[in-house]
N, C-alpha and C positions, 0 to 999 in steps of 0.2 A: 762745286762738285769735284771730286778727286779725279786724278788722271785715269785710275782703274775703272771708275764708273763711266767716264766719258768713252773710254775704249770699249767697254762692254756694251754701252748704248749704240755706238757706231757699228759694232759687230752684229747686234740684233737687227739694226736697220739694213745692213748689207745682206744678211741672210734672208730677210723678208723680201728685199728687192730681187734677190737671186731666185727665190722660190716663185715669186710672181712672174718673173721673166720666163722661167722654165715652164710654168703652167700655161702661160700665154702661147709659148712656142708649141707645146704639145696640143693645145686646143686648136691652133691654126692648122696643124698637121692633120688632126682628126677631121676638121671641117673640109680640108682639101681632099682627103680620102673619101669622105661621104659624097662630095660633089662629083668627084671623078667616077665613083661607082654608080651614082644615080643617073649619069648621062646615058647609061645603057638601058634605062627603063622607058616605058611609054609615057610616063608622067613625071619627068625629072624635077620640075619645080615643086610639085607636091612631095616627091620623095625627099628632096633636100630639106624642105620646110619641116617635115615630120621627123627626120632623123637628126637634124641639127640640134634638136632638143637634148640629144644624148652626146653632144660634142665635148662635154666636160668629162665624160667617161672614157676609159681606154677601150678601144675597139680592136680586138685581136684577130683581124683578118676577115675575109669574105664570109666565112661560116658564121662568125659572131655577128656580123652586120646583118646577114639574112635572118638570124635569130631575133635580133632587135626589130627588124622590119615586120616579121611575123607577129611579134608581140603587139606592135602598133595596130596591125590588121585585126587581131583578136580583140583589142580594146575598142576599136571603132565598131566592130560587129556587135560587141556587148552593149555599147551605148545605143546603137541603132535598134537593136532588139528591144531594149527597154522603152525607147520612144514609140516603137510600133505597137507594143503591148498596151501602152497608155492610150494611143489613138484608137485601137480596136475597142477598148472599153468605152471611150467617148462616143464612137460611132454607134455602138449598141444602145447607148442612152439617148442620143439626140437625133439620130437619123434613121428611124425605122423604115422609111420609104426607099432608101437607097441600099437595098440588099446587095446589089451587084458590086458597089464600091466597097462595102464591108467585106465581101468574100475576096475581092482583089487584095485588099490590105491584109486579110487573114492569110492568104497565100504568100504574101510578101513576108509576113511574120515567120511562116514555116521555112521559107527559103533562107532568110537571114539566120534563123535558128540553126538550120542545117549547116550554113556557112560557118557559124560560130563553132559548131561541133567539129567540123572538118579541120578548122584552124587549130583547135585544141589538140586534135589527134596529130596534126603535123608537128606541133611544137614538142609533144611527147616523143614523137619519132625522132625529131632532131636531137633531143637530149640523149636518146639511145645511140644515135649516130656519133655524138660527141664522145661517148664512152668507147667506141670501137674504131674511130677514124684514123688512129695512128698507124694502122696496118692496112695496106691495100688488100681487099678481099671481096669475095662475092657477097658476103654478109653486109659489108659497107655499101656496096652498090645496090643491094636490096633495100636498105634503109633509105638511101637517096631516092630510089624509085617510089617508095612509099610516101615520102614527103612531097615529091612532085605531084603524085596522084591526089593526095589530100588537099593540097593548095589549089591545084587546077579545078578540083570539084567545088571548093569553096568559092572560087572566082566565078564559076558557072552559075552557082546558086545566087550569088549577089547580083550578077548580070541579069539573070532571069527575073529577079524582083524589079529591077529598073525597067526592063523591056515590057513587063506586064502592066505598067502604069501608063495612063494616057499621055500623049505627046503635047496636047494643047488643052485649053479650057479647063485647067486644073484649079481646084481650090487651093488656098494657101497651105492647108494641112497636107494635101496630096503632093503638092510641089515640094514641101519640106521632106516628106518621105523619100521622094525621088532623089533629092540632093544628098540625103544621108546614105541611102542605099548605093548611089553612084560613088560616093566617097569610099564606102567599104570595098566596092569593086575595084576602084582605082588603086587604093593602097595595097590591096591583095595582089593586083597585077604587078605592082612594083616589087612586092616581096617575092613573088614567084620569079621575076626576072633576076633579082639579086641572088636567089638560091640557084637558079639555072647557071649563073655566072660561076658560082663556087663549084657546082656539080660538074660542069663541063671541064673545068680544070682538073678535077679529080679523075674524071673518066678518061681524059687524055693521058694522065700519068698511068692509070691502070692499064690502058691500051698499050702504052710503050713498054710497060713492065711485062705484060703478057707476051709481047713479040720477042722478048729477049730469049736466046737459046738456053 
């Protein structure tokens, strides 16, 4: 092998190692940022576990992190809604005598469906916020308030589903519904906490700006 080919090969190896080192460093920084942010939530371990899946991506601050967390909540709500719809069809077919349980699950379907709709609206509102958040204004504060309202309502809906289910003597099917609905409520609670973290900083800046003569 010629000296030029050897040099070229060594250069390629060096560049590859450099890129791998840079990516690993960026990845570790992102993970550290996620962990630090999640410590302010009610369910930090769940928060870290869900968001670490995005650690290979670049996260551009608290607003972007909140957006990712809301997307996770939306995905969980969609999956749970699909499962609940499947269960209601099964109950209609195999359990004619337990109308009360069928109605309870149907109510849960409606609540999770509402939760899904609220989270969809919150993400749309957050996108509008992204387009106007460079300037501190009443319009931006209005968008922030809207997101907080949508997500809070989504959390209430998911929590209502969990609370409507029996606490003991559950069938495996109902127990699974409760686990899934509880997961939606918890990831939504985390997303709301992360958004509150971003919103509180923005509101503080807005308050200081307003006080200036």
